[in-house]
All heavy atoms as TSV, in Angstrom:
chain	resi	resn	atom	element	x	y	z
A	1	MET	N	N	-39.673	60.892	47.474
A	1	MET	CA	C	-38.894	59.697	47.213
A	1	MET	C	C	-37.810	59.589	48.285
A	1	MET	O	O	-37.171	60.569	48.644
A	1	MET	CB	C	-38.270	59.779	45.815
A	1	MET	CG	C	-37.454	58.566	45.456
A	1	MET	SD	S	-36.609	58.637	43.843
A	1	MET	CE	C	-37.929	59.037	42.727
A	2	MET	N	N	-37.624	58.372	48.760
A	2	MET	CA	C	-36.594	58.156	49.777
A	2	MET	C	C	-35.206	58.374	49.190
A	2	MET	O	O	-34.991	58.186	47.996
A	2	MET	CB	C	-36.724	56.744	50.340
A	2	MET	CG	C	-38.010	56.509	51.108
A	2	MET	SD	S	-38.097	54.871	51.819
A	2	MET	CE	C	-36.806	54.966	53.036
A	3	GLU	N	N	-34.283	58.760	50.036
A	3	GLU	CA	C	-32.910	59.030	49.603
A	3	GLU	C	C	-32.266	57.823	48.942
A	3	GLU	O	O	-31.600	57.938	47.913
A	3	GLU	CB	C	-32.077	59.501	50.796
A	3	GLU	CG	C	-30.645	59.867	50.459
A	3	GLU	CD	C	-30.540	61.097	49.569
A	3	GLU	OE1	O	-31.513	61.859	49.435
A	3	GLU	OE2	O	-29.467	61.293	49.000
A	4	THR	N	N	-32.466	56.622	49.524
A	4	THR	CA	C	-31.852	55.420	48.934
A	4	THR	C	C	-32.426	55.131	47.551
A	4	THR	O	O	-31.700	54.728	46.647
A	4	THR	CB	C	-32.044	54.193	49.850
A	4	THR	OG1	O	-33.432	54.037	50.139
A	4	THR	CG2	C	-31.266	54.330	51.135
A	5	SER	N	N	-33.722	55.355	47.366
A	5	SER	CA	C	-34.342	55.151	46.048
A	5	SER	C	C	-33.787	56.144	45.036
A	5	SER	O	O	-33.509	55.795	43.887
A	5	SER	CB	C	-35.857	55.301	46.138
A	5	SER	OG	O	-36.405	54.309	46.958
A	6	ARG	N	N	-33.632	57.389	45.447
A	6	ARG	CA	C	-33.108	58.424	44.551
A	6	ARG	C	C	-31.690	58.087	44.117
A	6	ARG	O	O	-31.351	58.155	42.936
A	6	ARG	CB	C	-33.147	59.792	45.240
A	6	ARG	CG	C	-32.734	60.948	44.319
A	6	ARG	CD	C	-32.624	62.256	45.080
A	6	ARG	NE	N	-31.602	62.240	46.111
A	6	ARG	CZ	C	-30.272	62.274	45.875
A	6	ARG	NH1	N	-29.820	62.317	44.651
A	6	ARG	NH2	N	-29.419	62.272	46.888
A	7	LYS	N	N	-30.856	57.671	45.078
A	7	LYS	CA	C	-29.470	57.316	44.755
A	7	LYS	C	C	-29.416	56.112	43.819
A	7	LYS	O	O	-28.613	56.082	42.888
A	7	LYS	CB	C	-28.683	57.019	46.030
A	7	LYS	CG	C	-28.312	58.243	46.820
A	7	LYS	CD	C	-27.500	57.875	48.045
A	7	LYS	CE	C	-27.123	59.103	48.837
A	7	LYS	NZ	N	-26.345	58.764	50.027
A	8	HIS	N	N	-30.263	55.143	44.081
A	8	HIS	CA	C	-30.293	53.954	43.225
A	8	HIS	C	C	-30.636	54.341	41.788
A	8	HIS	O	O	-29.982	53.903	40.839
A	8	HIS	CB	C	-31.311	52.943	43.753
A	8	HIS	CG	C	-31.515	51.780	42.847
A	8	HIS	ND1	N	-30.588	50.764	42.717
A	8	HIS	CD2	C	-32.522	51.476	41.997
A	8	HIS	CE1	C	-31.015	49.894	41.839
A	8	HIS	NE2	N	-32.189	50.301	41.391
A	9	LYS	N	N	-31.657	55.161	41.602
A	9	LYS	CA	C	-32.063	55.588	40.258
A	9	LYS	C	C	-30.959	56.388	39.570
A	9	LYS	O	O	-30.761	56.264	38.363
A	9	LYS	CB	C	-33.350	56.395	40.317
A	9	LYS	CG	C	-34.561	55.541	40.544
A	9	LYS	CD	C	-35.842	56.331	40.399
A	9	LYS	CE	C	-37.022	55.398	40.520
A	9	LYS	NZ	N	-38.267	56.042	40.155
A	10	GLU	N	N	-30.250	57.202	40.310
A	10	GLU	CA	C	-29.168	57.994	39.733
A	10	GLU	C	C	-28.040	57.101	39.222
A	10	GLU	O	O	-27.422	57.388	38.205
A	10	GLU	CB	C	-28.611	58.971	40.770
A	10	GLU	CG	C	-29.512	60.148	41.057
A	10	GLU	CD	C	-28.969	61.035	42.167
A	10	GLU	OE1	O	-27.873	60.747	42.697
A	10	GLU	OE2	O	-29.655	62.016	42.504
A	11	ARG	N	N	-27.757	56.026	39.946
A	11	ARG	CA	C	-26.629	55.149	39.598
A	11	ARG	C	C	-26.995	54.036	38.629
A	11	ARG	O	O	-26.113	53.401	38.060
A	11	ARG	CB	C	-26.054	54.530	40.873
A	11	ARG	CG	C	-25.447	55.560	41.793
A	11	ARG	CD	C	-24.938	54.933	43.060
A	11	ARG	NE	N	-24.449	55.950	43.968
A	11	ARG	CZ	C	-24.452	55.841	45.266
A	11	ARG	NH1	N	-24.890	54.734	45.838
A	11	ARG	NH2	N	-23.992	56.814	46.015
A	12	ALA	N	N	-28.271	53.783	38.468
A	12	ALA	CA	C	-28.714	52.688	37.601
A	12	ALA	C	C	-28.375	53.000	36.142
A	12	ALA	O	O	-28.452	54.156	35.713
A	12	ALA	CB	C	-30.212	52.475	37.754
A	13	PRO	N	N	-28.004	51.982	35.378
A	13	PRO	CA	C	-27.696	52.227	33.965
A	13	PRO	C	C	-28.939	52.688	33.210
A	13	PRO	O	O	-30.059	52.262	33.514
A	13	PRO	CB	C	-27.226	50.859	33.455
A	13	PRO	CG	C	-27.689	49.871	34.444
A	13	PRO	CD	C	-27.871	50.586	35.743
A	14	LYS	N	N	-28.740	53.555	32.256
A	14	LYS	CA	C	-29.854	54.070	31.451
A	14	LYS	C	C	-30.122	53.181	30.243
A	14	LYS	O	O	-31.193	53.226	29.664
A	14	LYS	CB	C	-29.562	55.495	30.987
A	14	LYS	CG	C	-29.222	56.467	32.103
A	14	LYS	CD	C	-30.329	56.576	33.126
A	14	LYS	CE	C	-29.949	57.568	34.207
A	14	LYS	NZ	N	-30.191	57.088	35.548
A	15	GLU	N	N	-29.129	52.417	29.845
A	15	GLU	CA	C	-29.264	51.512	28.700
A	15	GLU	C	C	-28.936	50.094	29.159
A	15	GLU	O	O	-27.923	49.863	29.807
A	15	GLU	CB	C	-28.306	51.917	27.581
A	15	GLU	CG	C	-28.354	50.997	26.392
A	15	GLU	CD	C	-27.320	51.339	25.340
A	15	GLU	OE1	O	-27.068	52.533	25.114
A	15	GLU	OE2	O	-26.769	50.398	24.757
A	16	LEU	N	N	-29.803	49.185	28.801
A	16	LEU	CA	C	-29.598	47.778	29.145
A	16	LEU	C	C	-29.517	46.947	27.870
A	16	LEU	O	O	-30.081	47.314	26.843
A	16	LEU	CB	C	-30.747	47.269	30.026
A	16	LEU	CG	C	-30.935	47.977	31.362
A	16	LEU	CD1	C	-32.210	47.489	32.038
A	16	LEU	CD2	C	-29.739	47.762	32.261
A	17	GLY	N	N	-28.842	45.811	27.944
A	17	GLY	CA	C	-28.787	44.870	26.835
A	17	GLY	C	C	-29.753	43.724	27.103
A	17	GLY	O	O	-29.790	43.187	28.206
A	18	PHE	N	N	-30.533	43.360	26.114
A	18	PHE	CA	C	-31.553	42.338	26.263
A	18	PHE	C	C	-31.349	41.178	25.299
A	18	PHE	O	O	-30.790	41.349	24.215
A	18	PHE	CB	C	-32.944	42.923	25.982
A	18	PHE	CG	C	-33.468	43.796	27.085
A	18	PHE	CD1	C	-33.084	45.125	27.175
A	18	PHE	CD2	C	-34.336	43.294	28.028
A	18	PHE	CE1	C	-33.566	45.938	28.190
A	18	PHE	CE2	C	-34.823	44.086	29.046
A	18	PHE	CZ	C	-34.432	45.418	29.128
A	19	ALA	N	N	-31.848	40.030	25.705
A	19	ALA	CA	C	-31.961	38.864	24.827
A	19	ALA	C	C	-33.446	38.670	24.556
A	19	ALA	O	O	-34.256	38.673	25.478
A	19	ALA	CB	C	-31.386	37.627	25.492
A	20	VAL	N	N	-33.796	38.528	23.291
A	20	VAL	CA	C	-35.188	38.274	22.914
A	20	VAL	C	C	-35.231	36.876	22.313
A	20	VAL	O	O	-34.630	36.616	21.262
A	20	VAL	CB	C	-35.706	39.330	21.909
A	20	VAL	CG1	C	-37.127	39.006	21.475
A	20	VAL	CG2	C	-35.642	40.725	22.530
A	21	ILE	N	N	-35.925	35.987	22.997
A	21	ILE	CA	C	-35.989	34.585	22.582
A	21	ILE	C	C	-37.435	34.235	22.276
A	21	ILE	O	O	-38.310	34.360	23.137
A	21	ILE	CB	C	-35.427	33.665	23.680
A	21	ILE	CG1	C	-33.988	34.055	23.993
A	21	ILE	CG2	C	-35.533	32.200	23.260
A	21	ILE	CD1	C	-33.446	33.435	25.250
A	22	THR	N	N	-37.676	33.818	21.044
A	22	THR	CA	C	-39.001	33.375	20.637
A	22	THR	C	C	-39.011	31.854	20.647
A	22	THR	O	O	-38.149	31.220	20.042
A	22	THR	CB	C	-39.346	33.882	19.220
A	22	THR	OG1	O	-39.242	35.303	19.205
A	22	THR	CG2	C	-40.738	33.451	18.806
A	23	ILE	N	N	-39.994	31.279	21.335
A	23	ILE	CA	C	-40.135	29.824	21.402
A	23	ILE	C	C	-41.377	29.449	20.617
A	23	ILE	O	O	-42.501	29.733	21.033
A	23	ILE	CB	C	-40.228	29.343	22.862
A	23	ILE	CG1	C	-38.969	29.755	23.630
A	23	ILE	CG2	C	-40.440	27.835	22.906
A	23	ILE	CD1	C	-39.041	29.514	25.112
A	24	SER	N	N	-41.162	28.844	19.447
A	24	SER	CA	C	-42.266	28.459	18.577
A	24	SER	C	C	-41.803	27.332	17.669
A	24	SER	O	O	-40.940	27.532	16.813
A	24	SER	CB	C	-42.728	29.649	17.735
A	24	SER	OG	O	-43.649	29.233	16.754
A	25	THR	N	N	-42.375	26.173	17.854
A	25	THR	CA	C	-41.979	25.030	17.039
A	25	THR	C	C	-42.325	25.251	15.575
A	25	THR	O	O	-41.509	24.986	14.690
A	25	THR	CB	C	-42.635	23.749	17.574
A	25	THR	OG1	O	-42.164	23.542	18.920
A	25	THR	CG2	C	-42.265	22.539	16.732
A	26	SER	N	N	-43.514	25.770	15.295
A	26	SER	CA	C	-43.918	25.960	13.894
A	26	SER	C	C	-43.048	27.011	13.203
A	26	SER	O	O	-42.605	26.795	12.061
A	26	SER	CB	C	-45.394	26.347	13.807
A	26	SER	OG	O	-45.645	27.549	14.508
A	27	ARG	N	N	-42.769	28.115	13.867
A	27	ARG	CA	C	-41.908	29.134	13.254
A	27	ARG	C	C	-40.470	28.632	13.121
A	27	ARG	O	O	-39.786	28.936	12.140
A	27	ARG	CB	C	-41.953	30.424	14.075
A	27	ARG	CG	C	-43.240	31.178	13.902
A	27	ARG	CD	C	-43.175	32.539	14.575
A	27	ARG	NE	N	-44.343	33.318	14.263
A	27	ARG	CZ	C	-45.380	33.469	15.072
A	27	ARG	NH1	N	-45.385	32.894	16.254
A	27	ARG	NH2	N	-46.405	34.209	14.708
A	28	TYR	N	N	-40.018	27.875	14.097
A	28	TYR	CA	C	-38.670	27.303	14.029
A	28	TYR	C	C	-38.548	26.371	12.816
A	28	TYR	O	O	-37.581	26.458	12.064
A	28	TYR	CB	C	-38.357	26.545	15.327
A	28	TYR	CG	C	-36.993	25.893	15.329
A	28	TYR	CD1	C	-35.857	26.638	15.615
A	28	TYR	CD2	C	-36.841	24.544	15.030
A	28	TYR	CE1	C	-34.601	26.055	15.616
A	28	TYR	CE2	C	-35.592	23.948	15.030
A	28	TYR	CZ	C	-34.478	24.709	15.324
A	28	TYR	OH	O	-33.235	24.120	15.318
A	29	ARG	N	N	-39.537	25.505	12.628
A	29	ARG	CA	C	-39.514	24.582	11.469
A	29	ARG	C	C	-39.537	25.348	10.158
A	29	ARG	O	O	-38.823	24.995	9.215
A	29	ARG	CB	C	-40.690	23.613	11.552
A	29	ARG	CG	C	-40.524	22.569	12.622
A	29	ARG	CD	C	-41.699	21.622	12.650
A	29	ARG	NE	N	-41.567	20.671	13.748
A	29	ARG	CZ	C	-42.575	20.119	14.374
A	29	ARG	NH1	N	-43.817	20.395	14.025
A	29	ARG	NH2	N	-42.365	19.276	15.361
A	30	ASP	N	N	-40.378	26.373	10.079
A	30	ASP	CA	C	-40.422	27.186	8.859
A	30	ASP	C	C	-39.074	27.842	8.594
A	30	ASP	O	O	-38.588	27.865	7.462
A	30	ASP	CB	C	-41.510	28.265	8.964
A	30	ASP	CG	C	-42.917	27.697	8.843
A	30	ASP	OD1	O	-43.067	26.526	8.450
A	30	ASP	OD2	O	-43.877	28.442	9.154
A	31	SER	N	N	-38.459	28.368	9.636
A	31	SER	CA	C	-37.152	29.004	9.508
A	31	SER	C	C	-36.106	28.013	9.006
A	31	SER	O	O	-35.311	28.330	8.116
A	31	SER	CB	C	-36.728	29.584	10.854
A	31	SER	OG	O	-35.415	30.067	10.809
A	32	GLN	N	N	-36.102	26.823	9.587
A	32	GLN	CA	C	-35.145	25.790	9.175
A	32	GLN	C	C	-35.370	25.348	7.735
A	32	GLN	O	O	-34.437	24.916	7.069
A	32	GLN	CB	C	-35.232	24.586	10.118
A	32	GLN	CG	C	-34.821	24.884	11.547
A	32	GLN	CD	C	-33.380	25.353	11.637
A	32	GLN	OE1	O	-32.475	24.655	11.244
A	32	GLN	NE2	N	-33.176	26.545	12.153
A	33	ALA	N	N	-36.614	25.475	7.254
A	33	ALA	CA	C	-36.945	25.106	5.881
A	33	ALA	C	C	-36.683	26.252	4.905
A	33	ALA	O	O	-36.948	26.131	3.708
A	33	ALA	CB	C	-38.403	24.674	5.797
A	34	GLY	N	N	-36.168	27.369	5.409
A	34	GLY	CA	C	-35.844	28.507	4.554
A	34	GLY	C	C	-37.026	29.405	4.259
A	34	GLY	O	O	-36.938	30.289	3.407
A	35	LYS	N	N	-38.128	29.212	4.945
A	35	LYS	CA	C	-39.308	30.049	4.737
A	35	LYS	C	C	-39.183	31.345	5.528
A	35	LYS	O	O	-38.530	31.398	6.561
A	35	LYS	CB	C	-40.567	29.311	5.184
A	35	LYS	CG	C	-40.862	28.071	4.379
A	35	LYS	CD	C	-42.128	27.397	4.894
A	35	LYS	CE	C	-42.399	26.099	4.136
A	35	LYS	NZ	N	-43.575	25.407	4.710
A	36	LEU	N	N	-39.841	32.380	5.029
A	36	LEU	CA	C	-39.878	33.663	5.719
A	36	LEU	C	C	-40.743	33.514	6.968
A	36	LEU	O	O	-41.870	33.026	6.905
A	36	LEU	CB	C	-40.461	34.743	4.812
A	36	LEU	CG	C	-40.606	36.132	5.428
A	36	LEU	CD1	C	-39.247	36.689	5.831
A	36	LEU	CD2	C	-41.303	37.066	4.473
A	37	VAL	N	N	-40.213	33.915	8.100
A	37	VAL	CA	C	-40.918	33.799	9.370
A	37	VAL	C	C	-41.274	35.188	9.870
A	37	VAL	O	O	-40.405	36.057	9.964
A	37	VAL	CB	C	-40.047	33.064	10.414
A	37	VAL	CG1	C	-40.740	33.017	11.750
A	37	VAL	CG2	C	-39.707	31.665	9.935
A	38	THR	N	N	-42.550	35.400	10.181
A	38	THR	CA	C	-42.978	36.664	10.761
A	38	THR	C	C	-43.327	36.435	12.230
A	38	THR	O	O	-43.750	35.350	12.617
A	38	THR	CB	C	-44.207	37.235	10.033
A	38	THR	OG1	O	-45.284	36.297	10.119
A	38	THR	CG2	C	-43.889	37.520	8.569
A	39	ASP	N	N	-43.117	37.466	13.026
A	39	ASP	CA	C	-43.400	37.369	14.458
A	39	ASP	C	C	-43.716	38.768	14.967
A	39	ASP	O	O	-42.822	39.535	15.315
A	39	ASP	CB	C	-42.208	36.763	15.191
A	39	ASP	CG	C	-42.476	36.522	16.659
A	39	ASP	OD1	O	-43.467	37.074	17.192
A	39	ASP	OD2	O	-41.698	35.795	17.277
A	40	GLU	N	N	-45.005	39.101	15.001
A	40	GLU	CA	C	-45.427	40.443	15.395
A	40	GLU	C	C	-45.063	40.761	16.843
A	40	GLU	O	O	-44.694	41.893	17.160
A	40	GLU	CB	C	-46.928	40.610	15.176
A	40	GLU	CG	C	-47.314	40.578	13.702
A	40	GLU	CD	C	-48.815	40.655	13.497
A	40	GLU	OE1	O	-49.544	41.068	14.430
A	40	GLU	OE2	O	-49.261	40.312	12.395
A	41	SER	N	N	-45.156	39.778	17.720
A	41	SER	CA	C	-44.819	40.015	19.127
A	41	SER	C	C	-43.349	40.356	19.278
A	41	SER	O	O	-42.984	41.311	19.975
A	41	SER	CB	C	-45.154	38.785	19.972
A	41	SER	OG	O	-46.529	38.534	19.947
A	42	ARG	N	N	-42.484	39.575	18.612
A	42	ARG	CA	C	-41.040	39.851	18.672
A	42	ARG	C	C	-40.740	41.235	18.112
A	42	ARG	O	O	-39.975	42.004	18.700
A	42	ARG	CB	C	-40.264	38.790	17.896
A	42	ARG	CG	C	-38.751	39.052	17.884
A	42	ARG	CD	C	-38.048	38.468	16.680
A	42	ARG	NE	N	-38.622	38.989	15.456
A	42	ARG	CZ	C	-38.674	38.312	14.306
A	42	ARG	NH1	N	-38.204	37.091	14.226
A	42	ARG	NH2	N	-39.219	38.843	13.234
A	43	ASP	N	N	-41.358	41.553	16.981
A	43	ASP	CA	C	-41.116	42.859	16.359
A	43	ASP	C	C	-41.519	44.005	17.279
A	43	ASP	O	O	-40.823	45.012	17.369
A	43	ASP	CB	C	-41.865	42.957	15.030
A	43	ASP	CG	C	-41.343	41.970	13.988
A	43	ASP	OD1	O	-40.239	41.408	14.179
A	43	ASP	OD2	O	-42.056	41.746	12.995
A	44	LEU	N	N	-42.634	43.848	17.989
A	44	LEU	CA	C	-43.075	44.879	18.921
A	44	LEU	C	C	-42.097	45.011	20.089
A	44	LEU	O	O	-41.732	46.120	20.487
A	44	LEU	CB	C	-44.480	44.573	19.438
A	44	LEU	CG	C	-45.017	45.538	20.490
A	44	LEU	CD1	C	-45.087	46.972	19.946
A	44	LEU	CD2	C	-46.385	45.079	20.977
A	45	ILE	N	N	-41.658	43.879	20.621
A	45	ILE	CA	C	-40.684	43.909	21.723
A	45	ILE	C	C	-39.403	44.608	21.279
A	45	ILE	O	O	-38.867	45.467	21.996
A	45	ILE	CB	C	-40.387	42.486	22.223
A	45	ILE	CG1	C	-41.627	41.915	22.917
A	45	ILE	CG2	C	-39.174	42.459	23.144
A	45	ILE	CD1	C	-41.559	40.423	23.166
A	46	LEU	N	N	-38.900	44.267	20.098
A	46	LEU	CA	C	-37.677	44.899	19.585
A	46	LEU	C	C	-37.857	46.405	19.438
A	46	LEU	O	O	-36.979	47.186	19.803
A	46	LEU	CB	C	-37.284	44.273	18.248
A	46	LEU	CG	C	-36.885	42.802	18.278
A	46	LEU	CD1	C	-36.673	42.276	16.862
A	46	LEU	CD2	C	-35.662	42.569	19.139
A	47	LYS	N	N	-39.003	46.822	18.910
A	47	LYS	CA	C	-39.281	48.250	18.730
A	47	LYS	C	C	-39.338	48.967	20.078
A	47	LYS	O	O	-38.751	50.047	20.244
A	47	LYS	CB	C	-40.593	48.443	17.969
A	47	LYS	CG	C	-40.950	49.907	17.737
A	47	LYS	CD	C	-42.292	50.055	17.065
A	47	LYS	CE	C	-42.696	51.483	16.795
A	47	LYS	NZ	N	-42.227	52.510	17.669
A	48	LEU	N	N	-40.047	48.387	21.042
A	48	LEU	CA	C	-40.163	49.032	22.349
A	48	LEU	C	C	-38.803	49.162	23.038
A	48	LEU	O	O	-38.510	50.202	23.650
A	48	LEU	CB	C	-41.137	48.253	23.235
A	48	LEU	CG	C	-42.605	48.334	22.825
A	48	LEU	CD1	C	-43.431	47.332	23.630
A	48	LEU	CD2	C	-43.139	49.745	22.991
A	49	LEU	N	N	-37.985	48.133	22.927
A	49	LEU	CA	C	-36.648	48.207	23.526
A	49	LEU	C	C	-35.820	49.318	22.874
A	49	LEU	O	O	-35.211	50.138	23.563
A	49	LEU	CB	C	-35.934	46.859	23.410
A	49	LEU	CG	C	-36.489	45.751	24.300
A	49	LEU	CD1	C	-35.850	44.415	23.926
A	49	LEU	CD2	C	-36.283	46.060	25.769
A	50	LYS	N	N	-35.812	49.331	21.542
A	50	LYS	CA	C	-35.039	50.342	20.817
A	50	LYS	C	C	-35.555	51.749	21.114
A	50	LYS	O	O	-34.771	52.667	21.374
A	50	LYS	CB	C	-35.100	50.074	19.310
A	50	LYS	CG	C	-34.310	51.056	18.492
A	50	LYS	CD	C	-34.384	50.759	17.012
A	50	LYS	CE	C	-33.648	51.831	16.222
A	50	LYS	NZ	N	-33.803	51.656	14.780
A	51	ASP	N	N	-36.877	51.915	21.086
A	51	ASP	CA	C	-37.472	53.230	21.334
A	51	ASP	C	C	-37.163	53.755	22.739
A	51	ASP	O	O	-37.212	54.962	22.973
A	51	ASP	CB	C	-38.993	53.189	21.142
A	51	ASP	CG	C	-39.396	53.048	19.680
A	51	ASP	OD1	O	-38.522	53.112	18.786
A	51	ASP	OD2	O	-40.608	52.849	19.431
A	52	ASN	N	N	-36.867	52.857	23.650
A	52	ASN	CA	C	-36.567	53.258	25.027
A	52	ASN	C	C	-35.069	53.264	25.328
A	52	ASN	O	O	-34.657	53.295	26.489
A	52	ASN	CB	C	-37.332	52.367	26.011
A	52	ASN	CG	C	-38.794	52.746	26.060
A	52	ASN	OD1	O	-39.148	53.726	26.692
A	52	ASN	ND2	N	-39.632	52.006	25.358
A	53	GLY	N	N	-34.253	53.234	24.271
A	53	GLY	CA	C	-32.822	53.416	24.428
A	53	GLY	C	C	-32.025	52.174	24.794
A	53	GLY	O	O	-30.879	52.288	25.207
A	54	HIS	N	N	-32.632	51.006	24.658
A	54	HIS	CA	C	-31.932	49.770	25.003
A	54	HIS	C	C	-31.420	49.075	23.740
A	54	HIS	O	O	-31.774	49.440	22.629
A	54	HIS	CB	C	-32.864	48.844	25.784
A	54	HIS	CG	C	-33.403	49.474	27.021
A	54	HIS	ND1	N	-32.612	49.806	28.093
A	54	HIS	CD2	C	-34.659	49.865	27.353
A	54	HIS	CE1	C	-33.349	50.354	29.035
A	54	HIS	NE2	N	-34.601	50.413	28.611
A	55	THR	N	N	-30.576	48.069	23.929
A	55	THR	CA	C	-30.060	47.306	22.806
A	55	THR	C	C	-30.440	45.834	22.958
A	55	THR	O	O	-30.629	45.337	24.064
A	55	THR	CB	C	-28.525	47.411	22.706
A	55	THR	OG1	O	-27.963	46.947	23.935
A	55	THR	CG2	C	-28.068	48.827	22.445
A	56	VAL	N	N	-30.552	45.181	21.820
A	56	VAL	CA	C	-30.799	43.746	21.803
A	56	VAL	C	C	-29.477	43.095	21.424
A	56	VAL	O	O	-28.966	43.286	20.325
A	56	VAL	CB	C	-31.919	43.368	20.808
A	56	VAL	CG1	C	-32.092	41.867	20.735
A	56	VAL	CG2	C	-33.218	44.049	21.217
A	57	VAL	N	N	-28.910	42.340	22.348
A	57	VAL	CA	C	-27.607	41.727	22.121
A	57	VAL	C	C	-27.724	40.301	21.594
A	57	VAL	O	O	-26.782	39.780	21.012
A	57	VAL	CB	C	-26.729	41.767	23.391
A	57	VAL	CG1	C	-26.390	43.202	23.756
A	57	VAL	CG2	C	-27.407	41.087	24.561
A	58	VAL	N	N	-28.889	39.692	21.796
A	58	VAL	CA	C	-29.121	38.325	21.320
A	58	VAL	C	C	-30.567	38.206	20.862
A	58	VAL	O	O	-31.476	38.671	21.544
A	58	VAL	CB	C	-28.870	37.286	22.443
A	58	VAL	CG1	C	-29.249	35.892	21.985
A	58	VAL	CG2	C	-27.438	37.322	22.910
A	59	GLN	N	N	-30.741	37.604	19.694
A	59	GLN	CA	C	-32.073	37.246	19.198
A	59	GLN	C	C	-32.025	35.781	18.804
A	59	GLN	O	O	-31.126	35.369	18.078
A	59	GLN	CB	C	-32.425	38.038	17.941
A	59	GLN	CG	C	-33.044	39.360	18.159
A	59	GLN	CD	C	-33.552	39.915	16.853
A	59	GLN	OE1	O	-34.532	39.427	16.306
A	59	GLN	NE2	N	-32.870	40.928	16.330
A	60	ARG	N	N	-32.994	35.024	19.269
A	60	ARG	CA	C	-33.033	33.605	18.922
A	60	ARG	C	C	-34.469	33.175	18.658
A	60	ARG	O	O	-35.406	33.654	19.296
A	60	ARG	CB	C	-32.491	32.732	20.048
A	60	ARG	CG	C	-31.033	32.926	20.388
A	60	ARG	CD	C	-30.113	32.261	19.362
A	60	ARG	NE	N	-28.745	32.299	19.778
A	60	ARG	CZ	C	-27.907	33.303	19.569
A	60	ARG	NH1	N	-28.311	34.368	18.947
A	60	ARG	NH2	N	-26.659	33.245	19.985
A	61	LEU	N	N	-34.609	32.251	17.732
A	61	LEU	CA	C	-35.864	31.567	17.478
A	61	LEU	C	C	-35.584	30.093	17.710
A	61	LEU	O	O	-34.726	29.513	17.023
A	61	LEU	CB	C	-36.331	31.807	16.036
A	61	LEU	CG	C	-37.504	30.964	15.548
A	61	LEU	CD1	C	-38.741	31.188	16.398
A	61	LEU	CD2	C	-37.787	31.268	14.086
A	62	ILE	N	N	-36.256	29.519	18.690
A	62	ILE	CA	C	-36.003	28.127	19.018
A	62	ILE	C	C	-37.314	27.352	19.085
A	62	ILE	O	O	-38.397	27.925	19.189
A	62	ILE	CB	C	-35.231	27.980	20.353
A	62	ILE	CG1	C	-36.033	28.539	21.526
A	62	ILE	CG2	C	-33.861	28.635	20.254
A	62	ILE	CD1	C	-35.394	28.295	22.882
A	63	THR	N	N	-37.172	26.042	19.051
A	63	THR	CA	C	-38.338	25.169	19.132
A	63	THR	C	C	-38.726	24.929	20.590
A	63	THR	O	O	-37.941	25.171	21.499
A	63	THR	CB	C	-38.058	23.829	18.416
A	63	THR	OG1	O	-39.261	23.079	18.360
A	63	THR	CG2	C	-36.986	23.041	19.103
A	64	ASP	N	N	-39.925	24.463	20.783
A	64	ASP	CA	C	-40.442	24.191	22.126
A	64	ASP	C	C	-39.913	22.835	22.602
A	64	ASP	O	O	-40.633	21.853	22.706
A	64	ASP	CB	C	-41.971	24.201	22.102
A	64	ASP	CG	C	-42.578	24.040	23.479
A	64	ASP	OD1	O	-41.834	24.156	24.470
A	64	ASP	OD2	O	-43.790	23.792	23.567
A	65	ASP	N	N	-38.631	22.822	22.879
A	65	ASP	CA	C	-37.940	21.617	23.314
A	65	ASP	C	C	-37.189	21.952	24.601
A	65	ASP	O	O	-36.418	22.918	24.642
A	65	ASP	CB	C	-36.949	21.163	22.227
A	65	ASP	CG	C	-36.065	20.037	22.694
A	65	ASP	OD1	O	-36.542	18.894	22.742
A	65	ASP	OD2	O	-34.882	20.318	23.001
A	66	LYS	N	N	-37.431	21.174	25.642
A	66	LYS	CA	C	-36.872	21.475	26.951
A	66	LYS	C	C	-35.348	21.657	26.902
A	66	LYS	O	O	-34.816	22.609	27.448
A	66	LYS	CB	C	-37.231	20.372	27.943
A	66	LYS	CG	C	-36.706	20.605	29.334
A	66	LYS	CD	C	-37.108	19.478	30.266
A	66	LYS	CE	C	-36.515	19.704	31.649
A	66	LYS	NZ	N	-36.862	18.628	32.583
A	67	THR	N	N	-34.665	20.768	26.217
A	67	THR	CA	C	-33.207	20.844	26.151
A	67	THR	C	C	-32.755	22.108	25.428
A	67	THR	O	O	-31.836	22.794	25.873
A	67	THR	CB	C	-32.632	19.596	25.459
A	67	THR	OG1	O	-33.073	18.443	26.177
A	67	THR	CG2	C	-31.119	19.631	25.408
A	68	MET	N	N	-33.406	22.430	24.299
A	68	MET	CA	C	-33.014	23.624	23.549
A	68	MET	C	C	-33.286	24.886	24.365
A	68	MET	O	O	-32.483	25.823	24.366
A	68	MET	CB	C	-33.744	23.689	22.204
A	68	MET	CG	C	-33.272	24.838	21.343
A	68	MET	SD	S	-34.018	24.862	19.711
A	68	MET	CE	C	-32.947	23.695	18.870
A	69	ILE	N	N	-34.402	24.898	25.089
A	69	ILE	CA	C	-34.715	26.055	25.919
A	69	ILE	C	C	-33.656	26.220	27.001
A	69	ILE	O	O	-33.152	27.312	27.231
A	69	ILE	CB	C	-36.126	25.915	26.534
A	69	ILE	CG1	C	-37.198	26.000	25.436
A	69	ILE	CG2	C	-36.364	26.981	27.602
A	69	ILE	CD1	C	-38.581	25.590	25.874
A	70	GLN	N	N	-33.281	25.130	27.650
A	70	GLN	CA	C	-32.274	25.191	28.708
A	70	GLN	C	C	-30.927	25.642	28.163
A	70	GLN	O	O	-30.235	26.444	28.790
A	70	GLN	CB	C	-32.142	23.844	29.399
A	70	GLN	CG	C	-33.335	23.498	30.270
A	70	GLN	CD	C	-33.280	22.103	30.838
A	70	GLN	OE1	O	-32.726	21.178	30.230
A	70	GLN	NE2	N	-33.853	21.922	32.012
A	71	LYS	N	N	-30.538	25.158	27.003
A	71	LYS	CA	C	-29.253	25.543	26.414
A	71	LYS	C	C	-29.234	27.014	26.018
A	71	LYS	O	O	-28.229	27.692	26.138
A	71	LYS	CB	C	-28.934	24.679	25.195
A	71	LYS	CG	C	-28.510	23.285	25.556
A	71	LYS	CD	C	-28.187	22.492	24.305
A	71	LYS	CE	C	-27.756	21.081	24.656
A	71	LYS	NZ	N	-27.417	20.284	23.478
A	72	THR	N	N	-30.359	27.488	25.512
A	72	THR	CA	C	-30.443	28.881	25.083
A	72	THR	C	C	-30.426	29.808	26.263
A	72	THR	O	O	-29.747	30.809	26.272
A	72	THR	CB	C	-31.720	29.111	24.246
A	72	THR	OG1	O	-31.696	28.221	23.140
A	72	THR	CG2	C	-31.805	30.541	23.745
């Protein structure tokens, strides 16, 4: 490994904060209607992040709307 790569890895943070954003109009509508929403992909992402020592600082479920996506 090159010296610059080794130094970079040594100084890089070991824990990162992530935002997990699910874009799904149907799940968003169900959520707004008070229904229980399941999302296996989101759950897997959350588990993998946690298992690897990272934190999730933001979780959002939004609709497939250009403006909402841009704001989020």
